[in-house]
C-alpha positions in Angstrom: -22.1 17.3 -8.7 -19.2 15.0 -7.8 -19.1 13.3 -4.4 -17.6 10.4 -2.5 -17.7 8.9 1.0 -15.0 7.3 3.0 -13.5 6.9 6.5 -10.1 8.3 7.3 -7.8 10.2 9.7 -7.7 14.0 10.0 -4.1 15.2 9.4 -4.4 19.0 9.2 -6.9 21.8 9.8 -6.8 25.6 9.5 -9.3 28.4 9.8 -11.1 29.5 6.8 -13.2 32.7 7.0 -15.1 33.5 10.1 -16.5 30.1 11.0 -15.3 27.4 8.6 -12.2 25.2 8.5 -10.2 23.7 5.7 -9.2 20.2 6.6 -7.0 17.5 5.1 -7.9 13.9 5.6 -6.0 10.8 4.7 -8.3 8.0 3.5 -7.6 4.5 2.0 -9.4 5.3 -1.3 -8.8 9.0 -1.8 -5.3 9.5 -0.3 -4.6 13.0 1.1 -7.7 15.1 0.3 -8.6 18.7 1.3 -12.0 20.3 1.7 -14.0 22.9 3.6 -16.0 22.1 6.7 -18.8 24.7 7.1 -19.1 25.7 10.7 -15.9 23.8 11.5 -14.7 26.7 13.7 -17.4 26.2 16.2 -16.8 24.8 19.7 -19.1 21.9 18.9 -16.7 20.8 16.1 -13.4 21.6 17.9 -13.0 18.1 19.5 -13.7 16.4 16.1 -11.4 18.4 14.0 -8.2 17.4 15.9 -5.2 15.7 14.2 -5.4 12.0 14.4 -9.1 11.8 14.8 -10.8 9.0 12.9 -13.7 10.5 11.0 -16.3 9.6 8.4 -16.4 12.1 5.6 -18.7 12.9 2.7 -17.1 15.2 0.1 -19.0 17.2 -2.5 -17.9 19.6 -5.3 -19.4 20.9 -8.5 -16.2 20.0 -10.4 -13.5 17.5 -9.5 -10.8 20.2 -9.5 -12.7 22.3 -7.0 -11.7 22.3 -3.3 -15.2 21.1 -2.4 -16.8 20.7 1.0 -16.8 18.0 3.7 -19.5 16.8 5.9 -17.8 15.2 8.9 -18.9 12.7 11.6 -16.5 11.5 14.4 -15.7 7.8 14.5 -13.0 7.6 17.1 -11.1 10.3 19.0 -7.4 9.5 19.9 -7.1 12.5 22.3 -7.2 10.2 25.4 -4.2 8.2 24.3 -2.0 11.2 23.8 -3.1 13.9 26.2 -0.8 13.9 29.1 1.9 12.1 27.1 4.1 14.7 25.5 6.1 12.1 23.5 3.0 10.5 22.1 1.6 13.9 21.2 4.8 14.7 19.4 4.6 11.4 17.5 1.1 12.0 16.4 2.1 15.5 15.3 5.1 14.3 13.4 3.1 11.7 11.5 0.3 14.1 10.5 2.8 16.8 9.4 4.8 14.3 7.3 1.7 13.0 5.6 0.3 16.5 5.0 3.5 17.9 3.6 4.9 14.9 1.6 2.0 13.0 0.1 0.8 14.1 -3.4 -2.9 15.2 -3.1 -5.6 12.8 -4.1 -3.3 9.9 -4.8 -4.2 6.5 -3.3 -1.9 5.0 -0.7 -4.0 2.3 0.9 -1.1 0.3 2.4 0.4 3.4 4.0 -3.0 4.4 5.3 -3.5 1.0 7.0 -0.1 1.2 8.6 -0.8 4.8 9.7 -4.0 3.8 11.5 -2.2 0.9 13.3 0.5 3.3 14.4 -2.0 5.8 15.7 -3.6 3.0 17.7 -0.3 2.3 19.4 0.3 5.8 20.7 -1.0 4.7 24.1 1.7 2.1 24.5 5.1 3.9 24.8 7.0 0.5 24.8 5.8 -0.3 21.3 5.2 2.8 19.2 8.7 4.3 18.8 9.8 1.2 16.9 6.5 1.2 14.9 7.2 4.8 14.0 10.6 3.9 12.6 9.0 1.2 10.5 6.3 3.7 9.4 9.0 6.2 8.2 10.6 3.4 6.2 7.2 2.6 4.7 6.7 6.2 3.9 10.0 6.3 2.0 9.0 3.2 0.1 5.6 4.6 -0.8 7.1 7.8 -2.2 9.6 5.9 -4.3 12.7 6.3 -2.1 12.6 2.9 -0.3 15.8 1.5 1.2 17.2 -1.8 -0.1 18.7 -3.5 2.9 18.7 -7.0 1.5 22.4 -7.3 0.4 25.6 -5.3 0.1 25.6 -3.0 -2.9 29.4 -3.6 -3.3 29.9 -7.3 -2.7 26.4 -8.7 -3.1 26.5 -10.6 0.3 23.8 -10.3 3.0 26.2 -10.6 5.9 27.9 -8.0 8.1 25.7 -5.2 6.7 26.6 -2.0 8.6 25.9 1.0 6.4 23.5 2.5 4.0 24.6 4.4 0.9 23.3 8.0 0.9 23.2 7.9 -2.9 21.5 4.7 -3.6 19.7 3.8 -0.4 21.3 0.3 -0.5 23.0 -1.6 2.2 26.8 -1.8 2.4 28.8 -4.3 4.4 31.6 -3.3 6.8 34.1 -4.9 4.5 32.6 -3.5 1.3 32.6 0.1 2.8 36.4 0.2 3.1 37.8 3.8 3.2 34.3 5.1 2.3 32.8 4.1 5.7 32.9 7.7 7.1 30.7 8.9 4.2 28.0 6.3 4.7 25.0 6.3 6.9 24.6 3.8 9.8 22.5 0.7 9.2 21.1 0.0 12.6 20.1 -3.7 13.1 16.5 -2.7 14.1 16.0 -1.4 10.6 16.2 -5.0 9.4 14.1 -6.3 12.2 17.1 -7.5 14.2 18.5 -6.8 17.7 17.0 -4.9 20.6 15.0 -1.9 19.8 16.3 0.5 22.4 15.3 4.1 22.1 18.9 5.1 21.4 19.1 2.6 18.5 15.7 3.8 17.2 16.9 7.4 17.3 20.1 6.5 15.5 18.1 4.6 12.8 15.8 7.7 12.5 18.9 9.7 11.7 19.4 7.5 8.6 15.7 7.6 7.5 15.8 11.3 8.2 18.6 11.8 5.7 16.4 10.5 2.9 13.3 12.3 4.1 15.3 15.6 4.1 17.2 15.1 0.8 14.8 13.0 -1.3 11.3 13.8 0.0 11.9 17.4 0.8 15.0 18.1 -1.2 13.2 19.9 -4.1 11.5 23.3 -4.1 13.2 24.7 -0.9 10.9 22.7 1.4 12.0 21.8 4.9 11.4 18.7 7.0 8.5 19.5 9.4 9.7 20.8 12.7 7.4 18.3 14.5 9.5 15.5 13.1 12.8 17.0 14.3 11.3 17.6 17.8 10.2 14.0 18.0 13.6 12.5 17.1 15.3 14.7 19.7 12.7 13.6 22.3 13.3 9.9 21.6 17.0 10.3 21.7 16.7 11.7 25.3 14.7 8.8 26.6 17.7 6.6 27.4 
């Protein structure tokens, strides 16, 4: 028998048979990991098996390659911070969907896990979390090997007047270095470098740039599509201003 224990966040759940659920959790030591919760379809377990819930899990399987089963104990519910706030609920849904559909299974991503937990804990503060979500998407790209290099212009090597991002390399390009190619480049919004006011309009514009790489790099192979939950969130943020 193979087993492990950890604490993590629930990112996906679906019915399995008459009374069980297959859930996916994201933990600091096991990454994205799936398993069956016996009796998970009961009313008693409904509140616990909600996306974003912090849970303690004990996984067991006869062989490591098996799906295995989870014993689950609630640690902290985040329902109170998002219920009644449609934007926060959209944000939580987008994060869970991106994690579930982009992370390789059973691959450790401890830094991204810690950042995810901090973001979840901000969903009750609408003045802070949209910017934190942008930073989280940039961290997700970095973790998956598609990080943006915004340190200097890819053409001229300078770190001044950076205005664009190359869709091919993910590197910054200055306004002068862009020249006649400017219309083919993606906008480099100052908040992506930690500069300027983080208005919702600027955040939405920046998410258009990160979204290009999410769509074409993370989900570009195998006919996969960006989660609808993410698209809805960006549209909602853009409407805020």
